[in-house]
N, C-alpha and C positions, 0 to 999 in steps of 0.2 A: 069257542074255542079252546076249552080249557083243555081240550084233549093232545095239544102239541106241548111234545117233552123235548127236553133238549138232549142229544146224542152227541157223545164223546168218541171219536174214534179210539179203535183199542191199536190201529197201528198208522203211521204215519205221522205227520209235524201239526201241532196245533200251534196258528197265531193269533196273536193278539195284538191289536192297533192301540199303540200309545200316543198319547197326545204331548208333544214335547215342549216344555216351558222354557221360555228364554231362562238364561242363569246370568246374572249381573254379577260384576265383578269388579273390584277397586281399579279407578281408574289409574293408568301408569303415564308416568310423564316421559315423552320420549324426547332426547337432543334434537334440536335443530340442525345441527352439523355432526356428523359422526367423528369419532376420536382421529381416524386416519387423515379427513379432511382437514381438520383443525390442524395436524401435525404439518402437513403439505402445506397451510396456508403460513403456518410459522417459519417453516423452513425456506419458503421463496421470500417471506417479510426480510427474514436474516441475510439473504444472498442480495437483496434488494438493496441494504442499508451496507453490505460489503462494496456492493459498486458504487454507491455515492460515496462513498471513504475514498475509495481508487481514485474517482474523476476528481474528486475535490484536491487528492494528492498529486494527481496528474496535471492540475491547475496550477497548483501552485509550484509546482516544479518548472512549468512552462513560464510562469511569470518571472521565477529567479532567474531562470536562462536568459529570457528578453530582457531584464534588467542587467545581468551580467554582459550581456552583447551590447549594451546601450552603453556602458560605462567602460568598455574598451577602448582601446588605441586603435581600434580597426575604423574610424571613422572616414570616408572619403575626403581626399584633398580638394577642398573648394577650387583649387587654380589648375587642376588636374582637367585636361580635354574633355570633353562630354561627348558620347555618339550621338547624332542627329541621324535617326532612320531616313528621312526624307532627304536628306542633303548625300547620303552613303548613296544610295538610290539613284540621285542625279549624276551623282561622281560616275558610279558604275557604267552608266547610260554614256556617258561623257566619253568614257574611256573605252566603251567598245566602240563607239563611233569612229574616235581616231583612229582605232586599230583597224576599222572597216577601210577607211578613206587610204590607209599606209598601205 
């Protein structure tokens, strides 16, 4: 079998197989959150804090208005006649009956 020689083609392409070895790189730390996500979360947090502050101000203003209304002289007169819904219905029915008889 020693009579086998290598033959190199004079024209055409010659291919040689290469075994690829893995190349190990330094590990890279990736952030758990992207910069834009962190920015959005920060903006949402700031907006939420502003809403809480506005709600607190509205509650304080409402309490102040209630306190002002309580201390004003617009209290109902205890001697004034009070509307009685049931009695008003009865009186209205009585008037309708009286008008129907007449």
